[in-house]
N, C-alpha and C positions, 0 to 999 in steps of 0.2 A: 391326271391326264386331261389335257385341254380338248381333245376330240371326243365329243359325247353325242349320243343320239338325242333326238327330240324327246321331250317329256312324254311318258306313257309307253314308249317303245319297249323298254326293259321290263315293263309289267305284263307284257304279252306272254301267255303260255302257248307254246307252239301247238298247232293243230295236229292231231294224230288220227290218221285215216284207218280204215279197216285193214286188218292184216291179210296179206296175199299168199305168204309162204308158210309152210308147215313142215318142220323137220321130220324126215322119215316118210313123207308122202309127196310123191312127185307131182301128182295132179289132185290136190285137195278140192273138195266141194266147197266153193267159196260163196258163203251166204252172209258176208260181213259188210258189204259196201252198197247194197241196194242196186246192184247191176241187173241189166236185162238178161235173163237166162237164155233168151232166144237170139242173143247176139244183135247183129245189125242187119237192116233190110238189104236184100240183094241189089236193089236199085242204088242204095247208098254205097255199097261196095263197088259197084260198077263205076259210079262217079269218082270214087277214090282212085281207081286205076286210070281213068281218063285224065285226071288232074296231073298225073306224073309228067305228061308231055308239056306242061306249062309252068313247071317249077322255077324256071328262070325269069318268069314275069312277076312283077309286083301285083298284089291283089288290088281290088277296088278299095277306095277309101270310104265310100258311102254305104257299102253293103246293100246296094239298091235291089239286086235280084233276090237276095235272101229275105230282105225285109218285105218285098212284094209277095214272096211265097208264104211267109208267115201271116201276112195280112189277109191273103186270099183264103188260106185254110181256116183261119180263126175268125174271119169277118172283122178285121181290125183296120185301123188307119195306118198305113205304112209310114207316114211322116211322124207318127208318135212312137215308133219302134227304134230301139238302140240295141246293137249286138255287142257281145263281149266275150272274153275268154272264160267261158262258163258264166253262169249267172252270178258267181262270186265276184267277177270283175264289175258287173253292173252295181251290185251291192256296195262294192268298194267306192265306185264313182260317187254314189249318193253320200256316203260318209265323208269322202274327200271334199265334196262341194258344199255340203250343208251342215257339217259339224266341225268343231274345233275346240281349242282350249276354252274352258268355261261353259261348254255345252254338255248336255246329257243325252244319251242314247238309250232308249228303253228296249229291253228284250225280256221274254218270259223265261222262267227258270229251266224249262226243258227245251228251249229253242236251240237253233243251230249254233254250234260252238264258235263259228266265225264272227258272230255279231259283236261280242266284246272285243275281239281282236281288231275288227274294223274300226270300232269306236276309239280304242286306244291308239291305233295307228294314226288317226286323225287328230289326236291330242284331246279327245273328248272323254267324258266319264261314262262308262256303261252302268246302267241301272237295271238290276234284275228284279222282276216282278213275279210273285208267286202265281202258280196255277191252282185250279180247284179240281181235285181228283183227276189230275193229269189232263185237264182241259183248260184252254186259255180262258182267263177271267177278264172280261172287258172292263168291268167296274174297277178291278184292281189296277189295270193299266191306266185308266183315267185318273184314279186317285194318286198315282205315282207321278203324274205330269206336273211340271213346274214351269216357271217362266224361262228356265234354262233348257227345257226339253226341245230337241230339234227333230229327232227321228224316232219312230217306233217301228222296230222290225217284228213282223209277225209271220211265223211259219204256219201255213194252213193248207193241207193237213200237217200236223205236227210231226217232228222227227226228234226222238225215236218213238213217240207214243202212237202215232198213226191216227190220233183223234183229231177232230176238227170242229170248228164253230160254224153255224150257218151264215149265209150271206147277209141275213138280216142283222146279225150281231156285228159282222164286219162293217156294215153300213152305219150302224149306231155308233161304233167306235170312231169311224171317219168323221161323222157329223159332230161329235162331241169333243174332239181333240182341240186344243188351243190353236189359234190361227197360224202360229209359226211352225207347226209340226207337220212333217211328212209321214204318212202311213205307208210303209213298204210291205207289200204282200208277197212273201216269198213262196212261189207256187211250184217248187221243184217236183211235186208229186201230184199236181192238179189233174194230169191226164188219167190218173188211176181212180178218180172220184166219179160220182154220178151226179149230174145236175148242177155242177159248180163250174163257173167260167174263170175261176181264179181271181175274180174281181175286175175283169175287163170292162164290163158295163159301168161299174162304179168309177173306174178311172175316167171314163168318158163323160161322166156327169159331175165330176168334182175336180178341183185344182190342187188337192193335197194328197192324192193317192198314186202310187207307182206299183206296178205288178212286175215281178220277175219270173222267168221260166228257164228251163234248161233242156238241152238235147241229150244230157248224160243218162237219163233214166229210161223212159219208155222208148226213146229212139236208139238206145244202145250205143251212144257215142261218147261215153265217159273218157275214153282215151284221147279224144280230139279236143276236149274242152271248148264247148260252144254254148252260149246262153244268150238270152235277150231280155229286154225290159220294155214295158209299155207304160207311158205316162203322159201327163199334160205336155203340150208342145214346149211351153216355157221351160219346164224342168228338163226335158230331153235335150233342148238346146244347150242348157248349162252343162249337162253331163257330156255332151259331144265335145265341149271345149277342153276337157281334160283327157278324153279318149285318144290314145295314140292312133294316128291315121291308118297304120297297117297292123292293127291289133289282131286281126284274123287273117289267116293265110288263104291263098287260093283254094287249097285242098279243103280247109275247114268250111269255107263258104259253099263250095260245090257239093260236098258230102251232106252238109246240113240241109241244103235246099232239096236234094234228092230224098233225104230221109223224111222230111216233113210232108213231101208230096206223096209218099208211099203210104196212103191212108189205110190200105188193106192190111199191111204189116202192123201198123199202129193199133188197129182195131183188134187184130188177133192177139197181140200182146196184152191189151187191156182186158179182153174177155177171159183169157186164160189166167191172168193175175187175179181177177175178181173171183173166179171159180175156185182156184187153189188157195187163195187167201182165206176164204170162208172155211174150207176144209181144214187148213192148217190150224186155224183158231179153234175149231170144234175139237180137233184131236188134242190140242193142248189143254183145253178145258176138261176134256174127258180124263186126262191124266192128273187132274187136280192142280193145274198150273194156271194162275190168274192171267187173263189176256183180254184187254179191251178190244172192242170192234175197231178194226183199222180201215182207213180210207186211202191207204198208200200201197206200196209194194213190199211191205214188211209187216211183221207183227212184233209186239213187245211182250215177251214171256216173262212174267214176274213170279219168282220162286219165293219160298218161305223166308229166306234171308240171303245175305251175301255169300255165306258159306255154301249153301246149296247151289246157288248160281255158279260159283267158282268150280264146284265139283262137277256140275253138269257140263260146263264149258270144257273142263279137262277130259271128260268122257267123250265129248264130241270130237275133240282133237285126236284122241286115241283112235277114233273111227274115221279120221281124215276129213273132218268137217269144221269149217271156220265160220263162227258167228261173231257178233259184236258185243263185247262187254260194254256197258253204258253207265258205269259208275260216275264218269265225268259229267254225265247229263243228269245226275241226281237219282240214278237207279242202280245202286250197288247190288240189288237183288235181281237185276234184270239182264236178259239177253235179247238183243234185237236180232231177229232172224229174217233175212230176205226171203220173199216168196220165190222159190225156184221153179223149175219145170216140174212136171208130175213126178218123175223119178227122184229129183232132188228133194221134193217135199216128203215123199214117202221115206226116203233114206234118213232124213233128219228126225222124223217122228219115230222111226224104228229105233234109232240110237237113243233118243230121249226115253222111249218106253223101256228099253233095256236098262238105262240108268235108274229110272224110277223103280223098276222091278228089283234091281240089285240093292237099292237103298232101303226098300221096304223091310 
């Protein structure tokens, strides 16, 4: 056949998201996709309704109002911000613009599954680097760099581990990378951390760092797909050259702006997540299940082996609860559990307790 895709495309393993449906359960408790259990802010929902009157109009091409709101809330320079269809699209722009055949893209072994997909889609070669006890190893990343390395994707906090490295280590990595390499700080879960700006100040002090963020998690807008990036002006200018002019709709722009301005709702979600995340981990540890301290809106429960994890997952499903199997992330013995609301957390712990009791 003479019609063939570009090299690397057929090597891509399709991304598989968290399951949403469970046979026999009309409304399962979904703790498989790190969604906000408190939904979306009332201000964002009101903006959604208002946007219906303007659906016949094209949206802005420069996203000026949303970028201004992001800049105001986070203390950033609006001219350094780019908006995308989820942070995934911004990550894609970076690979599209700065990697290609003959280039290498580094990601860590437990990093976001999209990184090797984005590398191969650009014709580049993904390079997986080992972590140390489920934590990113800066020295291992630096050792993996070659003259072909163009991008390092770093999830911080990590997914599905929830672990993170301090800003000092991130800065050390940025400083020591070869001069042709961009460090991409994927901060999808930054809002759930304490004392970490996602690398924003590092972006402003260097010319090789880009930060990405999303509205899908703490802002509860996963269904609308909105994200953004922050980087040196020269890099943002390059990314905007491949960004489609109308990549975000009027509705997406309006709802995202309202969501980020509703700081009271954001703080409520952050505080409740922090409280229940600690409780959830303590309960798992009390049941004899290994679980690292998490800095995100999920915990990684590590069972004795893959068989026990599979059996617990089956028991949770029997109880109408969906969590995430993470064998594809290197944890066949693991279940990633989203931190739900208080009732949801209590329900999942009760189900796991019953499973452990029955197995004893």
